[in-house]
TISETI-698532 format. One record per residue (C-alpha): residue number from 0; residue in three letters; x, y, z. Coordinates in nm, 3 decimals. Example, Ala and Ser with C-alpha at 12.3 -4.5 7.8 and 13.67 -1.06 7.14 Angstrom:
BEGIN
<r 0,"ALA",<1.230,-0.450,0.780>>
<r 1,"SER",<1.367,-0.106,0.714>>
//
This chain:
BEGIN
<r 0,"MET",<-0.023,0.046,0.009>>
<r 1,"HIS",<0.280,0.264,0.072>>
<r 2,"GLU",<0.487,0.173,-0.286>>
<r 3,"GLN",<0.080,0.245,-0.459>>
<r 4,"PHE",<-0.025,0.579,-0.223>>
<r 5,"PRO",<0.369,0.696,-0.078>>
<r 6,"ASP",<0.190,1.008,0.044>>
<r 7,"GLY",<-0.090,0.861,0.211>>
<r 8,"TYR",<-0.469,0.695,0.054>>
<r 9,"ASP",<-0.507,1.033,-0.185>>
<r 10,"CYS",<-0.658,0.933,-0.541>>
<r 11,"GLY",<-0.930,1.126,-0.551>>
<r 12,"PRO",<-1.274,1.139,-0.318>>
<r 13,"GLU",<-1.344,0.806,-0.377>>
<r 14,"CYS",<-1.042,0.757,-0.175>>
<r 15,"GLU",<-1.212,0.702,0.106>>
<r 16,"LEU",<-1.118,0.426,0.425>>
<r 17,"ASN",<-1.441,0.206,0.385>>
<r 18,"SER",<-1.321,0.166,-0.006>>
<r 19,"LEU",<-0.987,-0.009,0.059>>
<r 20,"ALA",<-1.129,-0.345,0.102>>
<r 21,"THR",<-1.258,-0.299,-0.336>>
<r 22,"TRP",<-0.936,-0.123,-0.413>>
<r 23,"ALA",<-0.733,-0.430,-0.242>>
<r 24,"ALA",<-0.964,-0.651,-0.414>>
<r 25,"ASP",<-0.914,-0.516,-0.751>>
<r 26,"HIS",<-0.573,-0.537,-0.686>>
<r 27,"GLU",<-0.522,-0.841,-0.533>>
<r 28,"GLU",<-0.202,-0.921,-0.773>>
<r 29,"LEU",<-0.043,-0.713,-0.508>>
<r 30,"PHE",<-0.107,-0.906,-0.221>>
<r 31,"LYS",<0.070,-1.199,-0.309>>
<r 32,"GLY",<0.047,-1.468,0.003>>
<r 33,"VAL",<-0.268,-1.285,0.117>>
<r 34,"GLY",<-0.541,-1.504,0.189>>
<r 35,"ASN",<-0.782,-1.173,0.184>>
<r 36,"PRO",<-0.622,-0.843,0.028>>
<r 37,"GLY",<-0.910,-0.638,0.144>>
<r 38,"ILE",<-0.917,-0.721,0.522>>
<r 39,"GLU",<-0.554,-0.695,0.462>>
<r 40,"ALA",<-0.537,-0.352,0.317>>
<r 41,"THR",<-0.836,-0.230,0.569>>
<r 42,"LYS",<-0.625,-0.324,0.880>>
<r 43,"GLN",<-0.314,-0.146,0.698>>
<r 44,"GLY",<-0.522,0.138,0.662>>
<r 45,"VAL",<-0.643,0.134,1.013>>
<r 46,"GLU",<-0.300,0.095,1.139>>
<r 47,"GLY",<-0.186,0.398,0.956>>
<r 48,"ILE",<-0.459,0.630,1.077>>
<r 49,"THR",<-0.471,0.532,1.463>>
<r 50,"GLY",<-0.083,0.443,1.459>>
<r 51,"LEU",<-0.230,0.164,1.703>>
<r 52,"LYS",<-0.073,-0.251,1.540>>
<r 53,"ILE",<-0.388,-0.440,1.491>>
<r 54,"ASN",<-0.362,-0.814,1.598>>
<r 55,"TYR",<-0.707,-0.968,1.475>>
<r 56,"TYR",<-1.019,-0.867,1.257>>
<r 57,"ALA",<-1.419,-0.864,1.276>>
<r 58,"MET",<-1.604,-0.857,1.044>>
<r 59,"VAL",<-1.984,-0.837,1.084>>
<r 60,"ASN",<-2.288,-0.873,0.884>>
<r 61,"MET",<-2.582,-0.674,0.882>>
<r 62,"GLN",<-2.812,-0.907,0.876>>
<r 63,"GLY",<-2.650,-1.143,1.090>>
<r 64,"PHE",<-2.655,-0.839,1.366>>
<r 65,"ARG",<-3.026,-0.798,1.310>>
<r 66,"ARG",<-3.113,-1.153,1.394>>
<r 67,"LEU",<-2.832,-1.102,1.665>>
<r 68,"VAL",<-3.035,-0.854,1.853>>
<r 69,"THR",<-3.372,-1.028,1.794>>
<r 70,"ALA",<-3.262,-1.368,1.898>>
<r 71,"VAL",<-3.133,-1.178,2.243>>
<r 72,"GLY",<-3.405,-0.991,2.322>>
<r 73,"GLY",<-3.378,-0.631,2.150>>
<r 74,"VAL",<-3.216,-0.360,2.291>>
<r 75,"GLU",<-3.324,-0.113,2.495>>
<r 76,"LEU",<-3.222,0.219,2.343>>
<r 77,"ASN",<-3.333,0.617,2.412>>
<r 78,"VAL",<-3.529,0.762,2.071>>
<r 79,"ARG",<-3.417,1.177,2.074>>
<r 80,"ASP",<-3.573,1.179,1.756>>
<r 81,"ARG",<-3.798,1.012,1.503>>
<r 82,"ILE",<-3.564,0.785,1.303>>
<r 83,"PRO",<-3.670,0.704,0.918>>
<r 84,"ILE",<-3.698,0.338,0.794>>
<r 85,"GLY",<-3.594,0.333,0.461>>
<r 86,"GLY",<-3.506,0.622,0.235>>
<r 87,"ILE",<-3.169,0.752,-0.029>>
<r 88,"GLY",<-3.213,0.501,-0.261>>
<r 89,"GLY",<-3.549,0.398,-0.142>>
<r 90,"PRO",<-3.902,0.503,-0.014>>
<r 91,"ILE",<-3.926,0.614,0.340>>
<r 92,"THR",<-4.122,0.302,0.485>>
<r 93,"GLY",<-4.199,0.394,0.873>>
<r 94,"TYR",<-4.009,0.548,1.172>>
<r 95,"ILE",<-3.880,0.400,1.487>>
<r 96,"GLU",<-4.094,0.676,1.687>>
<r 97,"PRO",<-3.909,0.908,1.968>>
<r 98,"GLY",<-3.870,0.748,2.354>>
<r 99,"LYS",<-3.691,0.506,2.565>>
<r 100,"ARG",<-3.812,0.192,2.362>>
<r 101,"ARG",<-3.700,-0.202,2.336>>
<r 102,"LEU",<-3.621,-0.217,1.947>>
<r 103,"ASN",<-3.596,-0.539,1.762>>
<r 104,"GLY",<-3.344,-0.666,1.546>>
<r 105,"PHE",<-3.470,-0.482,1.230>>
<r 106,"GLU",<-3.567,-0.157,1.447>>
<r 107,"THR",<-3.193,-0.179,1.599>>
<r 108,"LEU",<-3.065,-0.236,1.267>>
<r 109,"TRP",<-3.256,0.071,1.141>>
<r 110,"PHE",<-3.158,0.280,1.458>>
<r 111,"ALA",<-2.777,0.230,1.356>>
<r 112,"ARG",<-2.797,0.291,1.001>>
<r 113,"SER",<-3.062,0.554,0.919>>
<r 114,"ARG",<-2.910,0.847,0.788>>
<r 115,"VAL",<-3.194,0.973,0.538>>
<r 116,"ALA",<-3.261,1.315,0.827>>
<r 117,"ALA",<-2.881,1.306,0.914>>
<r 118,"ASP",<-2.558,1.331,0.892>>
<r 119,"ASP",<-2.310,1.075,0.870>>
<r 120,"TYR",<-2.147,1.196,1.206>>
<r 121,"SER",<-2.518,1.173,1.364>>
<r 122,"ARG",<-2.520,0.815,1.230>>
<r 123,"MET",<-2.207,0.710,1.436>>
<r 124,"ALA",<-2.339,0.887,1.760>>
<r 125,"ARG",<-2.592,0.658,1.740>>
<r 126,"GLN",<-2.406,0.327,1.657>>
<r 127,"LYS",<-2.197,0.402,1.957>>
<r 128,"CYS",<-2.516,0.394,2.145>>
<r 129,"VAL",<-2.625,0.091,2.029>>
<r 130,"LEU",<-2.314,-0.042,2.136>>
<r 131,"ASN",<-2.262,0.055,2.439>>
<r 132,"ALA",<-2.648,-0.090,2.554>>
<r 133,"MET",<-2.561,-0.434,2.403>>
<r 134,"LEU",<-2.203,-0.458,2.614>>
<r 135,"HIS",<-2.436,-0.349,2.918>>
<r 136,"GLN",<-2.727,-0.522,2.849>>
<r 137,"LEU",<-2.695,-0.817,2.743>>
<r 138,"SER",<-2.551,-1.041,3.040>>
<r 139,"PRO",<-2.390,-1.328,3.079>>
<r 140,"LYS",<-2.747,-1.504,3.210>>
<r 141,"THR",<-2.942,-1.358,2.844>>
<r 142,"VAL",<-2.647,-1.524,2.680>>
<r 143,"LEU",<-2.691,-1.870,2.785>>
<r 144,"LEU",<-3.103,-1.879,2.795>>
<r 145,"LYS",<-3.059,-1.741,2.427>>
<r 146,"PHE",<-2.739,-1.973,2.353>>
<r 147,"GLU",<-2.884,-2.166,2.074>>
<r 148,"ASP",<-3.077,-1.881,1.909>>
<r 149,"ILE",<-2.747,-1.678,1.897>>
<r 150,"ALA",<-2.544,-1.944,1.749>>
<r 151,"LYS",<-2.764,-1.956,1.444>>
<r 152,"ALA",<-2.754,-1.566,1.432>>
<r 153,"SER",<-2.390,-1.643,1.472>>
<r 154,"GLU",<-2.379,-1.832,1.140>>
<r 155,"ALA",<-2.431,-1.537,0.930>>
<r 156,"LEU",<-2.311,-1.270,1.174>>
<r 157,"ILE",<-1.956,-1.217,1.151>>
<r 158,"SER",<-1.624,-1.398,1.040>>
<r 159,"THR",<-1.251,-1.333,1.192>>
<r 160,"ASP",<-0.926,-1.462,1.241>>
<r 161,"LEU",<-0.885,-1.433,1.595>>
<r 162,"PRO",<-0.761,-1.788,1.720>>
<r 163,"LYS",<-0.990,-2.018,1.910>>
<r 164,"GLY",<-0.745,-1.985,2.176>>
<r 165,"GLU",<-0.788,-1.663,2.236>>
<r 166,"VAL",<-1.156,-1.666,2.276>>
<r 167,"ASP",<-1.178,-1.705,2.653>>
<r 168,"ARG",<-0.941,-1.446,2.729>>
<r 169,"PHE",<-1.182,-1.214,2.536>>
<r 170,"MET",<-1.439,-1.330,2.708>>
<r 171,"GLN",<-1.265,-1.241,3.053>>
<r 172,"LEU",<-1.235,-0.898,2.848>>
<r 173,"VAL",<-1.592,-0.856,2.748>>
<r 174,"LEU",<-1.695,-0.955,3.136>>
<r 175,"LYS",<-1.461,-0.653,3.288>>
<r 176,"ALA",<-1.531,-0.399,3.029>>
<r 177,"ARG",<-1.929,-0.438,3.150>>
<r 178,"GLN",<-1.832,-0.293,3.446>>
<r 179,"GLN",<-1.689,-0.019,3.312>>
<r 180,"PRO",<-1.838,0.345,3.116>>
<r 181,"MET",<-1.734,0.303,2.760>>
<r 182,"ARG",<-1.514,0.583,2.602>>
<r 183,"SER",<-1.501,0.722,2.297>>
<r 184,"VAL",<-1.219,0.874,2.070>>
<r 185,"SER",<-1.394,0.970,1.715>>
<r 186,"PHE",<-1.173,1.130,1.396>>
<r 187,"VAL",<-1.466,1.319,1.272>>
<r 188,"PRO",<-1.561,1.755,1.308>>
<r 189,"PRO",<-1.452,1.965,1.510>>
<r 190,"MET",<-1.161,1.783,1.611>>
<r 191,"VAL",<-1.052,1.647,1.263>>
<r 192,"SER",<-1.122,1.739,0.857>>
<r 193,"THR",<-1.221,1.391,0.750>>
<r 194,"SER",<-1.158,1.526,0.359>>
<r 195,"ASP",<-0.803,1.630,0.513>>
<r 196,"PRO",<-0.684,1.472,0.802>>
<r 197,"ASP",<-0.424,1.559,1.069>>
<r 198,"ILE",<-0.283,1.248,1.109>>
<r 199,"ASP",<-0.026,1.349,1.393>>
<r 200,"THR",<-0.362,1.485,1.539>>
<r 201,"ILE",<-0.526,1.160,1.547>>
<r 202,"HIS",<-0.250,0.960,1.684>>
<r 203,"GLY",<-0.201,1.185,2.005>>
<r 204,"ALA",<-0.561,1.154,2.024>>
<r 205,"VAL",<-0.528,0.805,2.026>>
<r 206,"GLU",<-0.249,0.771,2.298>>
<r 207,"LYS",<-0.416,1.037,2.557>>
<r 208,"ALA",<-0.726,0.790,2.559>>
<r 209,"ILE",<-0.492,0.509,2.592>>
<r 210,"ASP",<-0.297,0.697,2.869>>
<r 211,"ARG",<-0.623,0.798,3.058>>
<r 212,"SER",<-0.696,0.415,3.015>>
<r 213,"GLU",<-0.398,0.298,3.209>>
<r 214,"GLY",<-0.405,0.530,3.493>>
<r 215,"LYS",<-0.092,0.729,3.324>>
<r 216,"VAL",<-0.275,1.096,3.331>>
<r 217,"GLU",<-0.511,1.237,3.538>>
<r 218,"PRO",<-0.885,1.155,3.386>>
<r 219,"ARG",<-1.064,1.473,3.299>>
<r 220,"PRO",<-1.425,1.520,3.526>>
<r 221,"THR",<-1.663,1.297,3.364>>
<r 222,"ALA",<-1.942,1.556,3.218>>
<r 223,"LYS",<-2.290,1.439,3.181>>
<r 224,"GLN",<-2.356,1.652,2.867>>
<r 225,"PRO",<-2.018,1.755,2.707>>
<r 226,"ILE",<-2.161,1.995,2.446>>
<r 227,"PRO",<-2.356,2.280,2.509>>
<r 228,"ALA",<-2.738,2.166,2.599>>
<r 229,"ASN",<-2.866,2.465,2.356>>
<r 230,"THR",<-2.725,2.256,2.069>>
<r 231,"GLY",<-3.030,1.968,2.113>>
<r 232,"THR",<-3.072,1.750,1.884>>
<r 233,"THR",<-2.935,1.596,1.515>>
<r 234,"GLY",<-3.112,1.301,1.349>>
<r 235,"GLY",<-3.139,1.163,1.722>>
<r 236,"SER",<-2.828,1.215,1.852>>
<r 237,"LEU",<-2.769,1.483,2.128>>
<r 238,"GLY",<-2.557,1.762,1.936>>
<r 239,"ASN",<-2.464,1.883,1.562>>
<r 240,"ILE",<-2.189,1.875,1.325>>
<r 241,"LYS",<-2.032,2.261,1.412>>
<r 242,"ASP",<-2.031,2.149,1.797>>
<r 243,"GLY",<-1.989,1.811,1.774>>
<r 244,"TYR",<-2.196,1.487,1.880>>
<r 245,"ALA",<-2.204,1.383,2.233>>
<r 246,"ALA",<-2.143,1.057,2.163>>
<r 247,"ASN",<-1.852,1.100,1.970>>
<r 248,"GLN",<-1.691,1.307,2.222>>
<r 249,"ALA",<-1.764,1.134,2.560>>
<r 250,"GLU",<-1.593,1.024,2.868>>
<r 251,"ASP",<-1.888,0.798,2.937>>
<r 252,"VAL",<-2.124,0.710,2.611>>
<r 253,"GLY",<-2.388,0.575,2.847>>
<r 254,"GLU",<-2.435,0.914,2.972>>
<r 255,"VAL",<-2.545,1.055,2.663>>
<r 256,"CYS",<-2.736,0.817,2.492>>
//
């Protein structure tokens, strides 16, 4: 990848992170001995952007995700605005109405993916709220009771290169993570211009976040709403593109969802 793009992946407006997989698949001759060029190129891109070493990957199928949420009995989410179902390439076929609601798999997927009445960063904030809710709501008891349904859903859910020998280690990590608030580091406006990102700024943000998590620096006071209250909501997320979205920059994502 460095030989092809010595100054970064900068071949034009179509050269975004999510197109790396397609680019690599179209140039698989450059990835000799690599089983999945698209995955490899994406990992290299994420490593370059974040400065982190990516050990493993997991790829989630959206329909499998929908089946998984349904299998565990849904997820409770705070729907701040009406969220359109459909749109952009097709008709709007319905809405997820505001309120604290338990959403099924179909609704949760649309809550996370809908953008007809929002921007990409608002949608990103909603996705973080979904991940936070799943982490803290899916108890080990629920997983055990729904194991058969989850197993069936998982057949279409995920592919990964995580070795079987590491599964138990990661399960223990999940159990520990459920006891902690989910923090967020997002490379979005106003900190980062996504069309012309400052990689040094991103690396610095990642390093600071890791240092805080490891207790190397004093954590900042947790704010329940880290952006001005008068910004309201945009597309179901607290905040706006100018001032930022709360879930994209919170010390505790759960407090702003």
